N, C-alpha and C positions, 0 to 999 in steps of 0.2 A: 482386879482387872481392869486394864484400861478400855476406855470408852473407844468405839469405832467412829464415833461422829467427829467431824471436822474440827479440831481445836479444843474439843471438850475434855475437860478434867475427869478424873473418876467419879463414879457416881457418888461415892461417899462425901465428896466434898459438897455436893449439891444436896445431900440429905441434911449435912450440917446447916446449910443455909435455911433449909425447909423448916428444920427444928427450931432455929432462930426465931421463926414466926413472922419474918419480915418480908412479905410477898414482894413489896417494891424495892426493898433493899436487895432481895434475891435476883430480881429482875436487872437492877443496876449491876450487881456483881456478875452476872451472866453476860450481860452487855452483847459484845459483837461475837461471842463464842457460842451462842444458840441461834438456831435457824430463824428467819423472820416468821412472826406469826400473825401478819397482817390479814385481817379477815376479808374474804373475797364474797360478793354478793352471791345469793342463791340463784338457782337457775330461773325462778320465776322473778329476780330482780328485787326481791323484798327485803334483802339483808340490810342490817344496820349494825353500826359498832355496839359492843355490848354496852348495856346500860350502866352509866357511871353509879359505882357502888356495888354493882353486881359482881358475881364471880370473876375472877382474872381471867384473862385470855390464856388458853393452854400454851405451855412454854416446856419444851423439850430439856430435862434436866441431866440426861446422860442415859447411857446403855447399861442395863442390869445384867445382861448376859447376851452371848452371841454363840455362833456355831451350831445353832439349833437346825433340826430337819423338819421344816413345815409345821411348826407348832400350831395348834389350834384351840386350845382352851386353857386358861390359868384359873387355879382354885388355891386360895390361901389357907395355910395350916395355922392353927391357933398361935404357934411360936413365931409367925412372921414370915417363915419360908412358904414357898408356893410349890404347888404340884402343875406341871405343865404336860399336857399331851402332844405328841407328835403323830400327825395323822397317817403317814404312810408305814413308819417303823412300828407302830403299835406301842413305843415306849411311853412310860411315865416317868418324867424326871422331877427331881426335887431341886429347886433353886433356891440358895441360901437368902435369908432375909436382907442381908447387906448386899446382895449381887454377887457375882462371880461364877465359877465353874459349877454347872449342874452336875447331878449324878443320878445314875439311874435307880429308880425305886420299883420298877417293875415293868412287865410288857405284856401285852395282850396280842393273841394271835388273831390278826384282823384280815379281812379280804384285801388283796392287794390289786385286783384287776378292776378296779373302779376309780375314775378320775376325782371324784369328790368323797368317796367313801373312805372308811378306815376308822381309827381312833378319833373321836370327835370330842364331844363335851364331857367335862369333869365337874363335879359338884360335891361339897361335903354334906354330910347329913346334918339337920338343924340339932341333932342329939349327939354330935360328934364326940363330945367330952365323955359320953357313956357308951356309945355304941362303935366308936372309931370307924365308921362306915364313909367310903367314898363311892358316889356314883359315877358310872362311866356310860356313855353312848358310843357304840361302835358297830361297824359292818362285820357281820359274820357270814358264812356260808349261805345260811337260809334267810338273810335279810339283816335290817337293823334292829338292834336291841338295846336295852338299858340293863345294866348289872349293878350289883352291891358288891364291893370289894372292902376288905378289912385292912386297916392301917395299924402297923405293929411298931411305929415309931422310927421305922427304917425302911419299910417296904410295903407294898400292897399285894394282896393275893386272896385266895379263897373265893373266887367268883361266885356269885349267885344270880340267876337271872331274875329280874322283875318284870320286864316288859320285852316280849318277843313278837316277831310277826310284823314289824314296821317295815313297809315296802322300801326295798333298796334298788338302786340303778346305778349307771355310770355317772349321772348327775342327779341333782336335786335330792340329797339324803337328809337335809334339815340338820339335826344333831345338837342344838342347845338344849342344855338342861340347867334349870334353876330351882331352888327352894324359895318358894314365896313367903310373904310375911304371915300366912296361915299355917306355915309349917308343912305344906305339901309340896310335891315336886311336879313341876311343870316341864314339858318336853315339846320342843318344836321339831316338827317332822316336815319332810318334802313330799311332792307328789311322785318321786322317782321317774319323771318325765311320762308317767302315765296320768293324764289331765283327768280322767273320771275318778280317780282315787280322792279328789280334793273335795267332791261334792258327796261321796259315798259314805254314809254314816256307818256302814259295815267295813270300812277300811280305816286303818291308823295312818295313812298318808295323807299328806297335806292338811295337817291338823296341828293345833296345840292341845296337848293331852294334859291332864291333871290327875295324878295319882297319890295314894297313900304311900308311905315310906316302904310298905311291902309289895308295891306295884299294883294293887288292886284299885278299882276305881274310887276316887275319892268322894266321901259322902257330900250330896248335894250337887253332883255333877248334872248339867241340864238334861243329858240323855239317858242317865242310869249306866254309862259306860265310862270307858276313860277319857272320852272326847270332851273338850271344853269349848273349843271353837273350831270352825271349818272353813273350807273355801281358800285355803292357803295354796301358794305355789312352792315356796321354800323358805320357811322361817329360819332366820340366822340368829336374831339376838332377841332377849327377853329381859326386861326389867321393870321395877315399880317406882313409881314417885312417892312423895310424902303423904299422899291421900291414899295410897294402896291401890291405885290404878295400875293396871298391867299394859305395858307398851311392848310391841313387837317391830323389829326391823325385818324387811322380807325383800327377796330379789324377785324383780320383775322379769318379763322375757326380754325383748329388745328395747323397752321402754318402761316408764313407770315403776321405778323402785319406790318402795313404800316404808312409812312409819304408821303403824296401826295401834289405835287404842281399843284394847279387846274387852268385849262384853260377853259373859258366859252365853252359851247357845248360840250366838251370832254367826253369821256366814259372811265371808270377805270377798266373794265374787268370782274367784278363779274356779275354772277357765273363762267364763263368760265376760267378765270385765276386769280391768285393772284401774289403779290410780284413784282419782277422787270421784269416780263415777259409781252409780249404783244401778243395778238391775235385780228384779226378783227379790227386793228386800235386802239386798246385800249391803254392808257397811262400807262407806268409802274410806280411803286413806286420809288420814290427819295431814300428813306431808308427803309430797310426792316429788320424786327426782324424774322429770319426763326423759332425760337423756342419761342413759345408764353409765356413760362415760364420766358422769360428774359424782357417781356413788358406788353401785353395785354393794350394798351395805352388807356388813357381816354382823360383827357383834354390837352390843348397845349397852352402855352404862348411864345411869342417872344420878348426878351429884346435885343436891339442893334445887331439885326440880328443872334442871337443865340436862337434856340428853346428849350423849357423846355417842357418835356413831363412826364405828372404823369401817373403812372402804376398801374393797379390792380392787376393781379396775380403776375406781376413782383415785386411788393412792392418796386419800387424804382423811382428815378427822373433821366430821361435822359437828357444830355445837348448835343445839336447837332449845332455846328457852320454851318450856312446856307452858300451857295454860295452868294457871293455879287450880288446885282442886276445888270443885264447886263452881268454877268460872265457866262460861260457854267456851266451847271448842271450835275454833275457827273453821269455816267451811272453805272450799275451794282448793285444798290442797297445798296450802302454804301456811307455814309457821312463820309469824313476824320475828326478825332478829336472827333467822338462820344464818351461820356464817361457816366457812370452811378454813382449815388450817393445814399446813404442811405439804400442800399439794405437791406430788412427785418427789419429795425430799428423802423418803424412807421406803418407796416401793409400796407393795400392797399391803394393807392392814386387816389383821384378821380378827383378833380378840382385842378387848378392851374391857378392863375390870378396875373397880376402885380398891386401893390399898385400904384395907381396914383401919378406921382411926385417923386417916390422913386425908388432905386435900391432894391426893397424887393418884393417877392413873398408871397402871402398866399396860402398854399397848404391844402385842405381838405381831410381827411383821410375817408376811407370807411370801418368802423369797427362797423356798427350796431349802438347801442346805447352807445357805448363808443367812438364814432367819435370825432375829434376835428380839430381845424384848427392851422396850424404852420406858423410862421413867418420865411421865409427863406431869408438871404441877399444874393444877386448876385453882 
């Protein structure tokens, strides 16, 4: 499949370069045919060029596939292909490992009368080799839910509800699901534009949930329920660093988009406070984008303790070096070295995931029926 990028060769050519293992050689080979990746300062003015010897700057290698209809989540299968959810159609597509035309592997009947609801997160069971289970988060008639599906090698089906009753609304549906290093399932939810949900420990809205693979509350949860953290507005990304710390990207209102470091049982301030401030014991954000035009963060991936945040309104990818495990976490809402890439070049960015075993990200754009998945070397 030909890449839609200006002057880019097919993705396989770039993968060949990546497999050759020469990042500098790949950069030289790409030369003028890749977009500029010059980092720009963060809104707080603290950005710097990546530290010499650190991971290389993100570089778009090509288009994996195109013609998607509002893709929301990417989950890699063991053979290297990936399942991709389409928010509005409810379709689950399989994209070949080498890129190219996707095929439909299943379809979920989702609510279509919401602006931000539909088929959202996908994730594979940590026991996938034995149970062939794919988890999905979607908006149903009665609210948002998380279900388990069975993969038979060609398609998904046999839906089984694990978590139901997550508040749904026109906006703020959350939807990210990820399996943690503890083998448990983490679920990011939104307040469904009903702000009291976030502080209400009787509601699943505005929370990060942690559940066993059957949907029951995980052992050791701080409140004895499914709730892991609360006081969130609309959690969009979840990822762990090398020390096992859980980070979350979160959409602010008309200000203060956030990157948060999650602690079991902690509350993160919404709706009383946003950003790097604290009231009533809330945990301030580690990194804040005061102007939502710079971010509106969606998904989050972490590679070698560097966070990569896909942005919607901001139409860019943020690269944020995280504090080393065990090191003090900076205060003030600014991570040193934050830099942005691809501003305005590929439209709204929805999902970002690491390709297993490679220093490569797949990034799903959010451009309606003209959406695509980009391969990005890091």
